[in-house]
C-alpha positions in Angstrom: 41.4 -48.8 65.8 44.5 -48.3 66.6 45.3 -51.1 68.5 43.9 -53.1 65.9 45.7 -52.0 63.4 48.4 -52.5 65.3 48.4 -56.2 65.7 48.5 -56.6 62.3 51.2 -59.4 61.8 54.1 -57.5 60.0 52.8 -54.4 61.1 55.7 -52.4 63.0 54.4 -49.4 64.7 50.9 -47.2 64.0 50.2 -43.5 63.6 47.9 -41.5 63.0 48.1 -37.7 61.7 45.9 -34.9 60.4 47.7 -34.5 57.0 50.5 -36.6 56.7 53.6 -35.3 54.2 52.9 -34.8 50.4 49.3 -36.2 51.4 48.2 -32.0 50.3 45.6 -29.9 51.5 47.6 -28.4 54.8 46.2 -25.2 55.7 48.5 -21.9 57.6 47.9 -22.1 61.1 48.6 -17.9 62.3 51.6 -17.6 65.0 53.2 -15.0 66.5 55.2 -12.5 69.7 53.2 -10.5 72.0 53.5 -7.9 69.1 51.4 -9.5 66.8 48.4 -8.8 69.3 48.4 -5.2 69.0 49.2 -5.4 65.0 48.1 -8.6 63.6 50.1 -8.3 60.1 53.0 -9.1 62.8 51.6 -13.1 62.6 53.3 -15.5 60.6 51.9 -18.5 58.3 53.0 -22.1 59.1 52.0 -25.4 58.3 49.9 -27.3 60.8 49.8 -30.4 61.5 47.8 -32.4 64.3 49.6 -35.9 65.0 49.6 -38.9 67.8 52.5 -39.6 70.4 54.7 -41.9 68.4 54.3 -39.9 65.3 57.6 -38.6 65.1 59.3 -41.7 65.6 57.0 -43.4 63.7 57.7 -41.8 60.9 61.7 -41.7 61.7 61.2 -37.6 61.8 64.4 -36.6 63.7 64.1 -35.8 66.7 67.0 -32.1 66.8 66.5 -30.7 70.9 63.7 -31.2 73.5 61.1 -34.2 73.5 58.0 -35.1 71.5 54.5 -36.0 72.4 53.5 -38.5 75.1 50.0 -39.5 76.4 49.7 -37.0 78.5 50.4 -34.2 76.3 47.3 -35.2 74.4 44.1 -33.4 75.8 42.9 -29.6 75.1 43.8 -28.0 78.3 47.9 -29.1 77.3 49.1 -26.1 75.6 52.0 -27.1 74.4 53.4 -27.7 70.4 56.8 -29.7 68.5 57.8 -27.5 65.6 59.7 -28.0 63.0 63.8 -26.5 62.1 62.4 -24.3 59.8 59.9 -22.6 61.8 62.6 -22.9 65.0 64.9 -21.1 62.9 62.9 -17.9 61.7 61.0 -17.4 65.3 64.5 -17.5 67.4 67.8 -17.4 65.3 70.7 -18.5 67.0 68.8 -19.5 70.1 67.1 -22.5 70.7 63.6 -22.9 70.3 62.6 -25.5 73.5 60.9 -23.8 76.0 59.8 -20.6 74.6 56.1 -19.3 73.5 54.3 -18.6 71.1 50.7 -17.0 70.2 48.5 -19.6 67.7 45.6 -19.5 66.5 43.9 -22.6 66.1 40.9 -23.3 68.1 39.7 -19.8 68.9 39.2 -16.8 67.2 41.8 -15.2 69.8 45.4 -16.8 69.3 46.8 -18.7 72.7 49.7 -18.8 73.8 51.4 -22.5 73.4 55.1 -23.7 74.5 57.3 -25.0 72.1 58.6 -28.5 73.7 60.4 -29.7 70.6 62.3 -29.4 67.1 61.8 -31.8 64.9 63.5 -32.1 61.3 61.5 -30.4 58.3 59.0 -32.1 56.1 57.6 -31.8 52.9 53.8 -31.2 53.2 52.8 -31.1 49.6 55.4 -31.3 47.2 59.6 -32.9 47.1 60.4 -30.0 44.6 59.8 -27.1 47.2 60.4 -27.1 50.9 57.6 -24.9 51.7 56.6 -23.4 54.6 57.7 -23.8 58.6 55.1 -26.1 60.5 53.9 -26.4 63.7 52.7 -29.5 65.5 49.8 -30.1 67.8 49.2 -33.4 69.9 45.4 -34.6 68.5 44.1 -34.3 71.7 44.5 -30.2 71.2 41.9 -29.9 69.2 39.9 -32.9 71.0 38.5 -34.2 66.8 40.9 -36.9 66.7 43.2 -37.1 63.4 42.3 -39.3 60.7 45.2 -40.2 58.5 46.4 -43.9 58.9 50.2 -44.5 58.8 51.3 -48.5 59.1 55.3 -49.2 58.9 56.3 -52.8 58.0 59.5 -53.8 56.4 57.5 -55.7 53.4 55.0 -54.3 50.7 52.5 -52.7 52.1 49.7 -53.7 49.5 50.0 -56.9 51.1 48.4 -55.5 54.4 45.2 -54.1 52.4 42.3 -56.8 53.2 43.5 -57.0 56.9 43.7 -53.3 57.0 40.4 -53.1 55.6 38.8 -56.1 58.0 40.6 -54.1 60.7 39.0 -50.9 59.8 35.5 -53.2 59.4 35.1 -54.6 63.0 36.0 -51.1 64.9 32.9 -49.0 62.8 32.0 -51.1 59.3 30.8 -47.6 58.4 34.0 -46.0 58.2 34.6 -44.9 54.6 38.2 -46.1 54.0 39.1 -43.4 51.3 42.6 -44.4 49.9 45.1 -47.6 50.8 
């Protein structure tokens, strides 16, 4: 689908995430440090997002430190995350977050260590009125079920691409459900 959408005339780029900013429906992931293993009240909440490599660049989310995901990072064995500036400042005040590890509970009942490879600007997840929680981003291959919310960048009127997007989706699988365009 990514390839089909990417060749539509007027499309400058394509990405996919499991949730897009301001789409709502975010649920928290628990994160913490070693001390949270003995005292679960020390776990904290952050919004989590699953994104494809290239997401931050296409969505123009500024990279503040480190790097973003590559295709080599996009598989379940790769325990790497990108965090936003809010989570980075809370977890590691006055020190760099890149290269540090945090515990997360997202795939299993038991927390697992992940390494922070990058820090990005904060995106408002649910409302322009409030900043919201810090965020942790996983490559979509980390959870091995694939992101579902597609975004296309175009310099023109996005609604002009509706028919072409519907046709591209139908070419891949006519049973795919398009909820909102």
